[in-house]
C-alpha positions in Angstrom: 83.4 -63.9 -19.2 86.1 -64.9 -21.3 87.6 -61.7 -20.9 87.7 -62.5 -17.2 89.3 -65.7 -18.0 91.8 -64.2 -20.6 93.0 -61.4 -18.3 92.3 -63.1 -14.7 90.2 -62.5 -12.2 90.1 -59.3 -10.2 88.7 -58.3 -6.6 85.9 -55.9 -6.3 85.0 -53.5 -3.8 81.2 -53.1 -3.2 79.1 -52.9 0.0 78.7 -56.7 0.0 82.4 -57.1 0.6 82.2 -57.3 4.5 83.8 -59.6 7.2 81.6 -61.3 9.9 83.4 -60.0 13.1 82.6 -56.4 11.7 78.9 -56.9 11.2 78.7 -58.6 14.7 80.1 -55.7 16.1 77.5 -53.2 14.4 74.3 -54.9 14.7 72.8 -51.4 13.9 73.5 -52.0 10.4 71.3 -55.1 10.0 68.7 -55.4 12.9 65.5 -53.9 13.1 62.9 -54.0 16.2 59.4 -53.6 15.3 57.4 -51.0 17.6 54.2 -51.6 18.9 52.5 -49.5 16.5 54.4 -51.4 13.5 53.1 -54.6 14.9 49.8 -53.6 15.3 49.7 -52.3 11.6 50.7 -55.7 10.3 48.2 -57.3 12.4 45.3 -55.3 11.1 46.2 -55.9 7.7 46.5 -59.4 8.0 43.1 -59.4 9.9 41.5 -57.7 7.1 42.3 -60.6 4.7 41.5 -63.3 7.4 39.0 -65.2 5.0 41.5 -64.7 2.0 43.5 -67.6 0.8 47.2 -66.7 1.0 47.7 -67.0 -2.7 45.0 -64.5 -3.3 46.2 -62.1 -1.0 47.1 -58.6 -2.7 49.5 -56.3 -1.3 47.9 -54.3 1.6 49.3 -50.8 2.3 51.3 -50.3 5.3 51.6 -46.4 5.4 53.4 -46.7 8.9 56.1 -49.3 8.0 56.3 -48.9 4.2 59.2 -46.4 4.4 61.2 -48.4 6.8 60.5 -51.8 4.6 61.9 -50.0 1.6 65.0 -49.0 3.4 65.4 -52.8 4.5 64.7 -54.1 1.0 67.2 -51.7 -0.7 69.8 -52.7 1.9 69.2 -56.5 1.3 69.0 -56.2 -2.4 71.8 -53.5 -3.1 73.8 -53.0 0.1 75.3 -55.3 2.5 72.9 -58.3 1.1 71.1 -59.1 4.3 68.7 -57.6 6.9 66.7 -58.8 10.0 63.4 -57.7 11.4 62.6 -58.4 14.9 59.4 -58.5 17.0 56.8 -60.2 15.1 54.6 -61.8 17.8 54.3 -65.0 16.4 53.8 -66.8 20.0 50.7 -65.4 20.1 49.5 -66.1 16.1 48.4 -69.2 15.0 50.4 -70.7 11.9 47.9 -69.2 9.4 48.3 -65.8 10.8 51.9 -66.0 11.0 51.8 -67.1 7.3 49.4 -64.3 6.5 51.6 -61.7 8.1 54.9 -62.9 6.6 53.3 -63.2 2.9 52.0 -59.5 3.2 55.3 -58.3 4.4 57.0 -60.5 1.5 54.4 -58.5 -1.0 56.4 -55.6 0.0 59.6 -57.2 -1.0 58.7 -58.5 -4.4 57.0 -61.4 -6.0 56.9 -65.3 -4.6 58.4 -67.9 -6.7 58.3 -71.5 -6.1 60.7 -73.4 -3.9 60.5 -76.9 -4.9 59.1 -79.4 -7.6 55.6 -79.2 -5.5 55.1 -75.6 -6.3 55.5 -74.5 -2.7 55.6 -70.4 -2.9 55.3 -70.6 1.2 57.7 -73.3 2.4 58.2 -74.9 5.8 61.8 -75.3 7.0 61.4 -78.2 9.4 63.0 -81.7 10.1 60.6 -84.4 8.5 62.9 -87.0 9.3 64.5 -87.6 6.3 68.1 -88.9 5.3 70.1 -85.9 3.9 72.3 -88.4 2.1 69.9 -89.7 -0.3 70.0 -87.9 -3.7 66.5 -86.0 -3.7 66.4 -85.1 -0.1 66.5 -81.2 0.5 68.7 -80.2 3.4 65.7 -77.9 4.8 63.7 -81.4 5.3 66.2 -82.5 8.0 68.2 -81.3 11.1 71.5 -82.0 9.9 74.3 -79.0 9.3 73.7 -77.3 5.9 77.0 -76.2 3.8 76.8 -72.6 3.0 75.0 -72.3 -0.4 72.7 -70.0 -2.4 69.0 -70.5 -3.4 67.2 -70.1 -6.7 65.6 -66.5 -6.3 66.6 -62.9 -5.5 65.9 -62.8 -2.0 65.4 -65.7 0.5 63.3 -64.8 3.7 62.8 -67.0 7.0 60.3 -66.0 9.5 61.2 -68.1 12.9 58.1 -69.5 14.6 59.8 -71.8 17.1 63.6 -72.7 17.9 65.3 -75.8 18.2 66.2 -77.4 22.0 69.9 -76.8 20.6 71.8 -75.5 17.6 70.5 -74.3 14.4 72.6 -71.3 14.3 71.9 -69.2 11.0 75.5 -68.2 9.6 76.0 -65.8 6.7 79.3 -65.0 4.7 79.8 -62.3 2.1 80.2 -64.3 -1.2 81.9 -61.0 -2.7 84.4 -61.3 0.4 85.0 -65.1 -0.7 85.7 -64.2 -4.2 88.3 -61.5 -3.1 90.2 -63.6 -0.7 90.2 -66.6 -3.5 91.6 -63.9 -6.1 94.1 -62.8 -3.8 95.3 -66.1 -2.5 94.5 -68.2 -5.5 93.5 -66.6 -8.6 93.8 -69.7 -10.5 90.9 -71.4 -8.2 88.9 -68.5 -8.6 89.2 -68.4 -12.4 88.3 -72.2 -12.4 85.0 -71.5 -10.6 83.9 -69.2 -13.7 83.8 -72.0 -15.8 80.4 -74.3 -15.6 80.1 -77.0 -12.7 77.3 -79.8 -12.9 74.9 -79.8 -10.2 71.6 -82.2 -9.6 68.2 -80.4 -10.1 67.0 -82.8 -6.9 64.4 -84.1 -9.7 62.7 -80.7 -9.9 63.3 -80.1 -13.8 61.8 -76.9 -15.6 60.8 -77.3 -19.0 63.0 -78.4 -21.6 66.0 -79.0 -19.2 68.3 -81.7 -18.2 67.9 -83.5 -14.5 71.2 -81.4 -13.9 72.4 -77.6 -14.6 75.9 -76.6 -15.7 76.6 -73.1 -14.3 79.7 -71.2 -13.3 80.0 -70.7 -9.3 81.3 -67.3 -9.8 80.0 -64.9 -12.4 82.0 -61.5 -12.6 79.7 -59.0 -14.1 80.0 -55.2 -14.6 81.9 -54.5 -11.5 80.5 -57.0 -9.1 80.7 -60.9 -8.9 77.3 -62.9 -8.7 77.6 -66.0 -7.0 75.5 -69.1 -7.2 76.7 -72.2 -5.2 75.4 -75.7 -3.7 78.0 -78.0 -3.1 75.6 -80.8 -2.2 74.2 -80.4 -5.5 77.5 -80.7 -7.3 78.3 -84.0 -5.0 74.9 -85.4 -5.7 75.3 -84.9 -9.6 78.3 -87.2 -9.6 76.7 -90.2 -9.8 74.2 -89.3 -12.2 74.5 -90.5 -16.1 75.4 -87.5 -18.1 76.8 -85.0 -16.2 80.6 -83.7 -16.6 82.8 -84.2 -13.4 84.4 -81.1 -11.8 87.9 -80.7 -12.5 90.5 -81.3 -10.1 91.0 -77.6 -10.0 87.1 -77.1 -9.6 87.2 -79.4 -6.8 90.1 -77.9 -5.0 88.3 -74.5 -5.4 85.1 -75.6 -4.0 87.2 -77.0 -1.0 88.7 -73.5 -0.4 85.0 -71.9 -0.8 84.0 -74.1 1.9 86.8 -73.3 4.2 86.7 -69.8 3.8 82.9 -69.7 4.4 83.7 -71.9 7.7 86.5 -69.3 8.6 85.3 -67.2 11.6 87.1 -64.3 10.3 84.8 -64.3 7.5 81.4 -65.4 8.6 78.6 -64.2 10.9 76.6 -66.4 13.2 73.5 -65.3 14.2 70.5 -67.0 16.5 67.4 -66.6 15.0 64.8 -66.3 17.8 60.8 -66.7 17.8 59.7 -63.9 15.8 62.6 -62.8 13.7 62.4 -62.4 9.9 65.5 -62.9 7.8 66.0 -61.5 4.7 69.1 -62.4 2.5 70.4 -61.8 -1.2 71.1 -65.2 -3.0 73.4 -63.3 -5.1 75.9 -61.8 -2.8 75.4 -64.0 0.3 76.1 -67.4 1.0 73.9 -69.0 4.1 74.1 -72.1 6.3 72.5 -73.5 9.5 74.4 -75.7 12.0 73.1 -79.1 12.8 70.4 -78.9 15.8 68.7 -81.1 18.3 64.9 -80.9 18.2 62.3 -81.1 21.0 60.7 -84.5 21.3 57.2 -82.5 21.5 56.0 -82.1 17.8 54.1 -78.5 19.0 57.5 -77.3 19.9 59.9 -78.5 17.2 62.0 -76.0 15.4 60.1 -74.2 12.5 60.7 -71.4 9.8 58.5 -70.1 7.2 60.2 -69.4 4.0 59.8 -67.2 1.1 61.9 -67.2 -2.0 61.4 -63.5 -3.6 61.9 -62.0 -7.3 62.5 -58.5 -7.2 61.8 -56.5 -10.8 64.8 -54.1 -9.5 67.1 -56.8 -8.1 71.0 -56.5 -9.1 71.9 -57.0 -12.5 72.4 -60.4 -13.7 74.4 -62.0 -16.5 71.8 -63.5 -19.2 72.8 -67.0 -18.4 71.3 -66.8 -15.1 67.7 -66.8 -16.4 68.8 -68.3 -20.0 70.6 -71.3 -19.1 70.4 -71.9 -15.4 66.9 -71.0 -14.8 63.8 -69.6 -16.4 62.6 -65.8 -15.8 59.6 -64.4 -14.3 57.6 -61.7 -16.1 60.0 -59.1 -15.1 63.0 -61.0 -16.1 64.1 -62.2 -12.5 65.2 -65.7 -11.4 61.9 -67.6 -11.0 62.8 -70.4 -8.4 62.0 -73.9 -9.2 59.2 -73.8 -11.9 58.0 -77.6 -12.9 55.7 -77.7 -15.7 52.2 -78.5 -15.1 52.6 -78.0 -11.0 50.2 -75.0 -9.8 51.7 -72.5 -6.9 50.5 -73.6 -3.5 51.1 -72.0 0.1 50.3 -74.9 2.5 50.2 -74.2 6.2 52.1 -77.3 7.0 55.3 -79.0 6.1 54.1 -82.5 5.6 
């Protein structure tokens, strides 16, 4: 890292360097419609485990789908950094059936890790009426616009059970492209974010850690760049006692990230429809969601199931990702949010 700071940041050219309008014109690179026999295979596998608790489900063979899933996984981890599987019939499934199918597909991607201080390995993205301005409120619990950010795992996966009345678009942008644009336009700002920036841990503190983390936004590493960024966590760390303030240059640099991510020339918007499963690499992609207006009927409210997945063969990461920022799974990957004494759980409701 010191070499980067001394020599100056440099652009990288990898498959993850893409621009949104190009991806919008080439949906065949990232969308996969399930065939009826593939859906039937998933349903049959889930049905065989109908009496098994979600957390006890083992990986079930999916011989007709495994080759396709392996290619999708490879593209998400080491290719363009995201994929969308379409056609899961969640409209005719119960939440339990949807969760079981989602979990089984997740087992073909990797190992589920905890998404919050409650140990949830199966998450629910749904508006709980909470105030996003409060220090410990997470954005997925609200209907507010989510700024572009990364999560604390190799892959973030969403299964859409129901959509909002209006809004709620999913937006993706290549963090590699953002790095390259910053290096070309303002290398001083790119370099500033190679130094640690403090961010809150939202009250979800791993063993032996402070209530905040100090980690660079950009980590150039072995021919690529790893990005870990949540602006809201940085802002909510400012009033905390203890964390250092971002420098003026770092604040300007984060403003530039946000502006670049919001630029239609860089990002890709997509409407996740009922039965869509989105897979995103947290190390190469920033993701966002537009604000939404929900239905009055609780049964129709926007609802996503979420998995954070650790992948043993995920992208090569600098050691500080699992030594200073997070802890590691048994396979050495970022382990999500691991709070001492909190067991894993897979709740079937958002409350």
